[in-house]
C-alpha positions in Angstrom: -3.5 16.4 -20.0 -5.0 16.8 -23.5 -5.6 13.1 -23.6 -7.4 13.3 -20.3 -9.6 16.1 -21.5 -10.7 14.2 -24.6 -11.8 11.2 -22.4 -13.3 13.2 -19.6 -15.5 15.4 -21.9 -17.1 12.5 -23.7 -20.1 10.8 -22.2 -18.9 7.3 -23.3 -15.7 7.5 -21.3 -16.1 10.3 -18.7 -17.1 7.8 -16.0 -13.9 5.7 -16.6 -11.1 8.2 -16.0 -9.6 9.5 -12.7 -9.6 13.2 -11.9 -6.5 14.8 -13.4 -5.0 18.3 -13.3 -1.8 20.0 -14.4 0.8 19.8 -11.7 1.2 22.7 -9.3 1.8 22.8 -5.5 -1.7 24.1 -4.9 -3.3 21.3 -7.0 -1.1 18.7 -5.3 -2.1 19.9 -1.8 -5.8 19.9 -2.9 -5.6 16.4 -4.2 -3.8 15.1 -1.1 -6.5 16.5 1.1 -9.2 14.8 -0.9 -7.6 11.5 -1.9 -5.8 8.8 0.1 -3.0 8.9 -2.5 -2.2 10.6 -5.8 0.1 10.0 -8.7 2.3 12.6 -10.3 3.2 11.7 -13.9 5.5 13.3 -16.5 3.6 13.7 -19.7 6.4 12.1 -21.7 7.4 9.4 -19.3 7.0 5.7 -20.0 7.9 2.2 -18.7 7.2 3.4 -15.2 9.7 6.3 -15.4 8.8 9.9 -14.4 6.0 8.5 -12.2 5.6 9.0 -8.5 3.1 8.1 -5.8 2.4 10.7 -3.1 0.5 10.4 0.2 0.3 11.7 3.7 1.9 9.5 6.4 0.6 9.0 9.9 3.3 11.3 11.3 1.9 14.1 9.0 4.9 13.9 6.7 4.5 13.3 2.9 5.8 10.1 1.3 7.1 10.4 -2.3 7.8 7.1 -3.9 8.5 6.3 -7.6 11.0 6.5 -10.4 12.7 9.4 -12.0 12.8 9.9 -15.8 16.3 8.3 -15.7 14.7 5.2 -14.1 16.2 5.8 -10.6 14.2 4.8 -7.5 13.1 7.7 -5.4 11.6 7.0 -1.9 11.6 9.8 0.6 9.6 11.3 3.5 9.3 15.1 3.6 7.7 17.5 6.2 6.4 20.0 3.6 5.2 19.3 0.1 6.1 22.9 -0.9 9.8 22.1 -0.4 9.8 19.3 -3.0 10.7 19.8 -6.7 9.7 17.0 -9.1 11.8 18.6 -11.8 14.9 18.3 -9.6 14.5 14.5 -9.4 12.9 13.9 -12.8 15.3 15.5 -15.3 15.5 13.4 -18.5 17.6 14.4 -21.4 15.4 15.7 -24.2 12.3 15.2 -22.0 10.9 18.6 -21.5 7.2 18.8 -20.6 4.6 19.1 -17.9 3.7 16.9 -15.0 0.1 16.0 -14.2 -1.5 15.0 -11.0 -3.9 12.1 -11.0 -6.4 10.8 -8.5 -5.0 7.6 -6.9 -7.2 4.6 -7.7 -6.9 1.7 -5.2 -6.5 -0.9 -7.9 -5.5 -4.0 -6.0 -6.1 -7.7 -5.8 -7.8 -9.4 -2.8 -4.4 -9.8 -1.2 -3.7 -6.0 -1.6 -1.2 -6.3 -4.6 -1.4 -3.3 -7.0 -2.6 -4.3 -10.5 -3.0 -2.9 -14.0 -4.8 -4.4 -17.1 -3.5 -3.6 -20.6 -5.8 -3.9 -23.6 -4.3 -3.9 -27.1 -6.6 -2.4 -29.7 -6.1 -2.2 -33.5 -8.0 -0.6 -36.3 -8.8 -2.7 -39.4 -11.3 -1.8 -42.1 -12.6 1.2 -40.1 -13.3 -1.1 -37.1 -11.6 -1.2 -33.8 -10.7 -4.7 -32.5 -9.4 -5.6 -29.0 -6.9 -8.1 -30.2 -5.4 -8.9 -26.8 -5.2 -8.2 -23.1 -3.0 -9.1 -20.2 -2.6 -8.1 -16.5 0.4 -6.9 -14.4 0.7 -7.3 -10.7 3.4 -5.5 -8.8 6.1 -7.4 -6.9 7.8 -6.5 -3.6 10.1 -4.0 -5.4 7.3 -1.8 -6.5 4.6 -2.6 -4.0 4.8 0.6 -1.9 4.8 2.9 -5.0 2.0 1.0 -6.6 3.7 1.5 -10.0 2.9 -1.6 -12.0 5.1 -2.0 -15.0 7.2 -5.0 -16.3 10.2 -2.7 -16.6 9.8 -1.9 -12.9 9.5 -5.6 -11.8 5.8 -6.4 -12.2 4.5 -10.0 -12.9 2.5 -10.7 -16.0 -0.5 -13.0 -16.2 -3.7 -13.5 -18.2 -6.7 -11.3 -17.4 -9.0 -14.3 -16.9 -6.6 -15.6 -14.2 -6.4 -12.2 -12.6 -10.2 -11.9 -12.4 -10.9 -15.4 -11.1 -7.9 -16.2 -8.9 -6.8 -12.7 -7.7 -10.2 -10.9 -7.6 -12.6 -13.8 -6.9 -15.0 -13.1 -9.8 -17.3 -15.8 -11.0 -17.8 -16.5 -14.7 -20.8 -14.1 -15.1 -18.9 -11.3 -13.4 -15.8 -12.0 -15.5 -17.8 -11.9 -18.7 -19.6 -8.6 -17.8 -16.3 -7.0 -16.7 -14.4 -8.0 -19.9 -17.4 -6.8 -22.0 -17.2 -3.4 -20.3 -13.4 -3.3 -20.7 -13.7 -3.9 -24.5 -16.5 -1.3 -24.9 -14.5 1.4 -23.1 -11.3 0.5 -25.0 -13.1 1.0 -28.3 -14.7 4.3 -27.2 -11.3 5.6 -26.0 -9.5 4.5 -29.2 -12.1 6.3 -31.3 -11.6 9.5 -29.3 -7.8 9.4 -29.2 -7.6 8.6 -33.0 -9.2 12.0 -33.8 -6.2 13.8 -32.3 -3.4 11.2 -32.3 -4.1 8.9 -35.2 -2.6 5.5 -35.1 -3.6 1.9 -36.1 -3.1 0.5 -32.6 -3.1 1.6 -29.0 -2.3 0.1 -25.7 -4.8 1.2 -23.0 -3.9 0.8 -19.3 -6.7 0.2 -16.8 -7.0 0.0 -13.1 -10.0 -1.4 -11.3 -12.1 0.4 -8.6 -13.4 -1.5 -5.7 -16.9 -1.7 -7.4 -15.3 -3.6 -10.3 -15.4 -0.6 -12.6 -12.4 -0.3 -15.0 -10.6 3.1 -14.9 -8.4 4.3 -17.7 -4.9 5.2 -16.5 -3.4 6.0 -19.8 -3.7 5.4 -23.6 -0.3 4.5 -25.1 0.1 5.6 -28.7 3.2 3.4 -29.3 2.3 0.2 -27.4 4.8 -2.6 -27.0 3.8 -6.3 -27.3 6.6 -8.0 -25.4 4.3 -8.9 -22.5 2.2 -11.1 -24.7 5.2 -13.4 -25.1 5.1 -14.0 -21.3 1.6 -15.4 -21.0 0.5 -18.9 -21.8 -2.1 -17.9 -24.4 0.1 -17.2 -27.5 -3.1 -16.8 -29.6 -3.4 -13.1 -28.8 0.2 -12.4 -29.9 -0.5 -14.3 -33.2 -3.7 -12.3 -33.6 -1.9 -9.0 -33.2 0.7 -10.0 -35.9 -2.2 -11.2 -38.1 -4.0 -7.9 -37.9 -0.8 -6.0 -38.5 -0.3 -8.0 -41.7 -3.9 -7.2 -42.8 -3.4 -3.5 -42.0 -0.4 -3.4 -44.3 -2.3 -5.1 -47.1 -5.2 -2.6 -46.6 -2.7 0.3 -46.9 -1.3 -1.1 -50.1 -4.8 -1.3 -51.7 -5.5 2.4 -50.7 -2.5 3.6 -52.7 
Protein backbone atom coordinates (compact mmCIF):
# COMPACT_ATOMS: atom_id res chain seq x y z
CA UNK A 1 0.00 0.00 0.00
CA UNK A 2 2.90 2.33 0.75
CA UNK A 3 4.19 1.79 -2.79
CA UNK A 4 0.81 2.75 -4.21
CA UNK A 5 0.68 5.93 -2.10
CA UNK A 6 4.11 7.01 -3.40
CA UNK A 7 2.98 6.62 -7.00
CA UNK A 8 -0.53 8.03 -6.56
CA UNK A 9 0.59 11.19 -4.77
CA UNK A 10 3.10 12.20 -7.46
CA UNK A 11 1.82 14.11 -10.50
CA UNK A 12 4.17 12.23 -12.85
CA UNK A 13 2.68 8.82 -12.02
CA UNK A 14 -0.76 9.46 -10.48
CA UNK A 15 -2.56 8.91 -13.80
CA UNK A 16 -0.87 5.55 -14.31
CA UNK A 17 -1.93 3.61 -11.18
CA UNK A 18 -5.21 1.83 -10.43
CA UNK A 19 -7.24 2.75 -7.34
CA UNK A 20 -5.97 0.71 -4.40
CA UNK A 21 -7.05 0.36 -0.74
CA UNK A 22 -6.21 -1.77 2.28
CA UNK A 23 -8.40 -4.89 2.34
CA UNK A 24 -11.57 -4.87 4.37
CA UNK A 25 -14.98 -6.37 3.65
CA UNK A 26 -16.42 -2.86 3.39
CA UNK A 27 -13.78 -1.74 0.89
CA UNK A 28 -14.15 -4.93 -1.14
CA UNK A 29 -17.93 -4.50 -1.41
CA UNK A 30 -17.45 -0.85 -2.41
CA UNK A 31 -14.97 -1.81 -5.16
CA UNK A 32 -17.19 -4.61 -6.46
CA UNK A 33 -20.08 -2.16 -6.77
CA UNK A 34 -17.98 0.30 -8.78
CA UNK A 35 -15.74 -1.96 -10.89
CA UNK A 36 -16.41 -4.93 -13.13
CA UNK A 37 -13.75 -6.89 -11.27
CA UNK A 38 -11.13 -6.30 -8.58
CA UNK A 39 -7.88 -7.94 -7.50
CA UNK A 40 -7.00 -8.83 -3.92
CA UNK A 41 -3.24 -9.05 -3.40
CA UNK A 42 -1.08 -10.05 -0.46
CA UNK A 43 1.59 -7.39 0.05
CA UNK A 44 4.30 -10.05 0.25
CA UNK A 45 3.07 -12.32 -2.50
CA UNK A 46 4.96 -12.94 -5.71
CA UNK A 47 5.05 -15.11 -8.84
CA UNK A 48 1.25 -14.95 -8.96
CA UNK A 49 0.83 -16.29 -5.40
CA UNK A 50 -1.47 -14.62 -2.90
CA UNK A 51 -3.38 -12.97 -5.74
CA UNK A 52 -7.10 -13.32 -6.43
CA UNK A 53 -9.62 -11.94 -8.89
CA UNK A 54 -13.11 -11.22 -7.54
CA UNK A 55 -16.24 -10.28 -9.47
CA UNK A 56 -20.01 -10.55 -9.34
CA UNK A 57 -21.59 -13.30 -11.42
CA UNK A 58 -24.87 -13.10 -13.34
CA UNK A 59 -26.57 -15.16 -10.61
CA UNK A 60 -25.55 -12.51 -8.01
CA UNK A 61 -22.95 -14.84 -6.47
CA UNK A 62 -19.33 -13.74 -6.12
CA UNK A 63 -16.56 -15.55 -8.00
CA UNK A 64 -13.14 -15.77 -6.29
CA UNK A 65 -10.39 -17.06 -8.56
CA UNK A 66 -6.62 -17.09 -8.02
CA UNK A 67 -3.73 -18.68 -6.16
CA UNK A 68 -3.03 -18.98 -2.44
CA UNK A 69 0.33 -18.01 -0.96
CA UNK A 70 1.22 -21.70 -1.18
CA UNK A 71 0.56 -21.63 -4.92
CA UNK A 72 -2.67 -23.66 -4.82
CA UNK A 73 -5.43 -22.81 -7.28
CA UNK A 74 -8.59 -21.44 -5.70
CA UNK A 75 -11.76 -21.06 -7.76
CA UNK A 76 -15.10 -20.79 -5.99
CA UNK A 77 -18.50 -19.15 -6.16
CA UNK A 78 -19.96 -17.80 -2.90
CA UNK A 79 -23.35 -16.18 -2.13
CA UNK A 80 -21.99 -13.60 0.33
CA UNK A 81 -18.61 -11.86 0.25
CA UNK A 82 -18.80 -11.36 4.05
CA UNK A 83 -18.49 -15.12 4.56
CA UNK A 84 -15.16 -15.42 2.75
CA UNK A 85 -11.79 -15.15 4.53
CA UNK A 86 -8.73 -14.57 2.35
CA UNK A 87 -6.46 -15.30 5.30
CA UNK A 88 -7.97 -18.80 5.59
CA UNK A 89 -6.95 -19.63 2.01
CA UNK A 90 -3.76 -17.60 1.84
CA UNK A 91 -1.67 -18.63 4.82
CA UNK A 92 1.98 -18.82 3.87
CA UNK A 93 4.70 -19.75 6.32
CA UNK A 94 6.49 -16.58 7.42
CA UNK A 95 4.30 -14.41 5.20
CA UNK A 96 2.44 -12.18 7.62
CA UNK A 97 1.11 -8.95 6.19
CA UNK A 98 -1.87 -7.12 4.78
CA UNK A 99 -3.97 -7.63 1.69
CA UNK A 100 -4.78 -4.76 -0.62
CA UNK A 101 -7.69 -4.37 -3.03
CA UNK A 102 -6.96 -3.02 -6.49
CA UNK A 103 -9.21 -1.76 -9.24
CA UNK A 104 -9.43 -4.39 -11.97
CA UNK A 105 -7.92 -3.15 -15.24
CA UNK A 106 -9.26 -4.86 -18.35
CA UNK A 107 -5.77 -5.38 -19.80
CA UNK A 108 -6.41 -7.71 -22.73
CA UNK A 109 -5.42 -8.42 -26.32
CA UNK A 110 -7.82 -7.98 -29.23
CA UNK A 111 -8.73 -11.66 -28.75
CA UNK A 112 -9.53 -11.07 -25.07
CA UNK A 113 -6.43 -12.70 -23.57
CA UNK A 114 -5.15 -11.03 -20.34
CA UNK A 115 -1.71 -9.41 -20.73
CA UNK A 116 1.05 -7.78 -18.69
CA UNK A 117 4.17 -5.89 -19.78
CA UNK A 118 7.33 -5.94 -17.65
CA UNK A 119 9.97 -3.23 -17.97
CA UNK A 120 13.39 -3.83 -16.41
CA UNK A 121 15.02 -0.60 -15.27
CA UNK A 122 18.55 -0.11 -13.89
CA UNK A 123 20.44 2.79 -12.32
CA UNK A 124 23.89 3.66 -13.68
CA UNK A 125 25.81 6.86 -12.99
CA UNK A 126 22.72 8.47 -11.42
CA UNK A 127 20.68 7.77 -14.56
CA UNK A 128 17.80 5.31 -14.86
CA UNK A 129 17.92 3.12 -17.99
CA UNK A 130 15.13 0.89 -19.28
CA UNK A 131 17.39 -1.99 -20.25
CA UNK A 132 14.72 -4.42 -21.38
CA UNK A 133 11.03 -5.25 -21.62
CA UNK A 134 8.85 -8.22 -22.46
CA UNK A 135 5.17 -9.16 -22.43
CA UNK A 136 3.20 -12.01 -20.88
CA UNK A 137 -0.12 -13.32 -22.17
CA UNK A 138 -2.18 -15.71 -20.07
CA UNK A 139 -2.91 -19.25 -21.19
CA UNK A 140 -6.08 -21.30 -20.72
CA UNK A 141 -4.92 -22.25 -17.20
CA UNK A 142 -5.03 -18.67 -15.95
CA UNK A 143 -7.50 -17.05 -18.36
CA UNK A 144 -10.45 -16.75 -15.98
CA UNK A 145 -8.39 -15.37 -13.09
CA UNK A 146 -6.55 -12.94 -15.35
CA UNK A 147 -3.34 -13.60 -13.38
CA UNK A 148 -0.55 -13.27 -15.90
CA UNK A 149 2.70 -14.77 -14.62
CA UNK A 150 5.12 -17.26 -16.16
CA UNK A 151 5.02 -19.31 -12.96
CA UNK A 152 1.26 -19.59 -13.40
CA UNK A 153 1.45 -20.68 -17.04
CA UNK A 154 1.67 -17.46 -19.05
CA UNK A 155 3.29 -17.15 -22.49
CA UNK A 156 6.26 -14.78 -23.02
CA UNK A 157 6.75 -12.64 -26.13
CA UNK A 158 8.45 -9.43 -27.23
CA UNK A 159 6.62 -6.15 -26.56
CA UNK A 160 6.84 -5.13 -30.22
CA UNK A 161 5.10 -8.36 -31.21
CA UNK A 162 2.40 -7.82 -28.59
CA UNK A 163 1.66 -4.27 -29.70
CA UNK A 164 1.51 -5.01 -33.43
CA UNK A 165 0.12 -8.55 -33.65
CA UNK A 166 -1.98 -8.76 -30.48
CA UNK A 167 -3.14 -5.13 -30.17
CA UNK A 168 -3.09 -3.98 -33.80
CA UNK A 169 -0.95 -0.88 -33.28
CA UNK A 170 0.82 0.73 -36.22
CA UNK A 171 4.45 1.87 -36.01
CA UNK A 172 3.58 5.40 -34.88
CA UNK A 173 1.27 4.13 -32.15
CA UNK A 174 3.86 1.59 -31.00
CA UNK A 175 6.58 4.23 -30.81
CA UNK A 176 4.36 6.60 -28.78
CA UNK A 177 3.26 3.84 -26.40
CA UNK A 178 6.81 2.58 -25.75
CA UNK A 179 7.97 6.17 -25.18
CA UNK A 180 5.26 6.64 -22.53
CA UNK A 181 6.10 3.26 -21.01
CA UNK A 182 9.75 4.27 -20.59
CA UNK A 183 8.94 7.71 -19.15
CA UNK A 184 6.55 6.27 -16.57
CA UNK A 185 9.07 3.53 -15.69
CA UNK A 186 11.77 6.13 -14.99
CA UNK A 187 9.41 8.30 -12.94
CA UNK A 188 8.26 5.29 -10.89
CA UNK A 189 11.84 4.10 -10.29
CA UNK A 190 12.91 7.54 -9.06
CA UNK A 191 10.03 7.58 -6.56
CA UNK A 192 10.43 4.02 -5.29
CA UNK A 193 14.20 4.50 -4.93
CA UNK A 194 13.61 7.18 -2.29
CA UNK A 195 12.04 4.63 0.07
CA UNK A 196 13.23 1.25 -1.22
CA UNK A 197 16.68 1.93 -2.76
CA UNK A 198 17.86 -0.61 -5.31
CA UNK A 199 19.93 -0.52 -8.51
CA UNK A 200 17.21 -2.23 -10.54
CA UNK A 201 13.46 -2.77 -10.54
CA UNK A 202 10.95 -4.75 -12.56
CA UNK A 203 7.76 -2.78 -13.24
CA UNK A 204 4.58 -4.60 -14.28
CA UNK A 205 2.11 -2.73 -16.47
CA UNK A 206 -1.34 -3.42 -17.78
CA UNK A 207 -2.92 -1.53 -20.68
CA UNK A 208 -6.24 0.29 -20.52
CA UNK A 209 -8.52 0.27 -23.55
CA UNK A 210 -7.34 3.78 -24.46
CA UNK A 211 -3.76 2.48 -24.80
CA UNK A 212 -2.63 3.99 -21.48
CA UNK A 213 -0.08 1.92 -19.50
CA UNK A 214 -1.14 1.26 -15.89
CA UNK A 215 1.35 0.26 -13.18
CA UNK A 216 0.32 -2.95 -11.45
CA UNK A 217 3.41 -3.35 -9.30
CA UNK A 218 7.05 -2.35 -8.86
CA UNK A 219 9.20 -5.38 -8.04
CA UNK A 220 12.29 -4.58 -5.95
CA UNK A 221 13.93 -7.97 -6.62
CA UNK A 222 13.15 -8.59 -10.31
CA UNK A 223 14.04 -11.84 -11.99
CA UNK A 224 15.37 -11.91 -15.54
CA UNK A 225 14.55 -15.50 -16.57
CA UNK A 226 11.85 -14.37 -18.99
CA UNK A 227 14.44 -12.52 -21.07
CA UNK A 228 15.96 -15.91 -21.94
CA UNK A 229 12.64 -16.96 -23.52
CA UNK A 230 12.34 -14.22 -26.16
CA UNK A 231 14.14 -14.05 -29.50
CA UNK A 232 15.94 -10.78 -28.83
CA UNK A 233 18.80 -11.80 -26.52
CA UNK A 234 20.28 -8.30 -26.79
CA UNK A 235 18.18 -7.11 -23.84
CA UNK A 236 19.50 -9.88 -21.58
CA UNK A 237 23.07 -9.03 -22.60
CA UNK A 238 22.35 -5.37 -21.91
CA UNK A 239 21.11 -6.15 -18.38
CA UNK A 240 24.27 -8.16 -17.62
CA UNK A 241 26.43 -5.41 -19.14
CA UNK A 242 24.87 -2.75 -16.94
CA UNK A 243 25.19 -4.97 -13.85
CA UNK A 244 28.90 -5.28 -14.58
CA UNK A 245 29.24 -1.51 -14.94
CA UNK A 246 27.29 -1.03 -11.70
CA UNK A 247 29.81 -3.20 -9.84
CA UNK A 248 32.70 -1.25 -11.31
CA UNK A 249 31.02 2.00 -10.30
CA UNK A 250 30.61 0.74 -6.73
CA UNK A 251 34.31 -0.20 -6.54
CA UNK A 252 35.35 3.31 -7.57
CA UNK A 253 33.16 4.82 -4.83
CA UNK A 254 34.96 2.90 -2.08
